[in-house]
C-alpha positions in Angstrom: 111.2 93.7 11.5 114.6 92.6 12.8 116.1 96.0 12.0 113.1 98.0 13.4 113.4 96.7 17.0 117.1 97.7 17.5 116.4 101.1 15.9 113.4 101.7 18.1 115.3 100.7 21.2 118.2 103.0 20.3 115.8 106.0 19.6 113.9 105.3 22.8 117.2 105.3 24.8 118.3 108.5 23.1 115.0 110.2 23.9 115.3 109.1 27.6 118.9 110.4 27.7 117.8 113.8 26.3 114.8 114.3 28.5 116.4 113.2 31.8 118.6 116.2 32.3 115.7 118.5 31.5 113.5 117.0 34.2 116.3 117.1 36.7 117.1 120.7 35.9 113.5 121.8 36.3 113.2 120.0 39.7 116.2 122.1 41.0 114.8 125.5 40.0 112.0 125.9 42.5 110.3 129.3 42.5 110.1 132.2 44.9 106.4 132.8 45.5 104.5 135.8 46.9 100.9 137.0 47.1 100.0 140.1 45.1 96.9 142.2 44.9 93.5 140.4 45.4 95.3 137.4 46.7 96.8 136.4 43.3 100.0 134.3 43.6 103.1 135.3 41.6 106.5 133.7 41.3 110.0 134.0 39.9 112.2 131.1 38.9 116.0 131.2 38.8 116.3 134.8 40.1 119.7 136.5 39.7 121.9 136.5 42.7 123.2 139.7 44.3 120.8 142.0 42.3 118.1 144.1 43.9 114.6 143.5 42.4 111.9 146.1 43.1 108.2 145.1 42.9 105.8 146.9 40.6 102.9 146.3 42.9 101.9 145.3 46.4 103.6 142.0 47.6 103.2 140.0 50.8 103.7 136.6 52.3 106.9 135.6 50.5 107.9 131.9 50.3 111.5 131.2 49.3 111.5 127.8 47.6 114.9 128.5 45.9 118.2 127.1 47.1 119.5 130.7 47.8 119.0 132.8 50.9 116.9 135.9 50.2 116.1 139.2 51.9 112.8 141.1 51.3 112.7 144.9 52.1 109.8 147.1 53.0 110.8 149.8 50.5 111.9 149.8 46.9 115.6 149.7 45.9 116.3 147.3 48.8 115.8 149.9 51.5 113.8 149.9 54.7 113.0 147.1 57.1 114.4 143.8 56.0 113.2 140.2 56.5 115.6 137.3 55.9 114.4 134.1 54.3 116.5 130.9 54.3 115.9 128.4 51.5 112.6 126.7 52.0 111.4 129.3 54.5 108.1 131.2 54.4 107.3 134.6 56.0 104.1 135.3 57.8 101.2 136.7 55.6 101.6 140.1 57.2 105.1 140.6 55.9 104.7 143.2 53.1 107.7 144.0 50.8 108.6 146.2 47.9 112.0 144.8 46.9 114.1 141.7 47.3 117.6 140.3 46.8 118.8 136.7 46.5 122.2 135.5 47.7 122.9 138.9 49.4 126.5 139.9 49.7 
């Protein structure tokens, strides 16, 4: 019994040390959320910066929960009317977009 307790405490400490960085990392990577067809919500976590991402279907009401600024565009290939979203900002429901870029240059 005397050996079991120190081993259990050591293993518990190791488990805590291993899981703590994982929890902290997941808290930092908040998603970019939008509404798709039929009101279904979609999201992307950890999007690449500086790369244009085109949508495969209708998208509206974007919410930028990431820590990067984003721009959504009315047309594919990051063309057309653009709407800027600061980190934590949500666009009105009537903002429809077909492509987006994070951390624009």
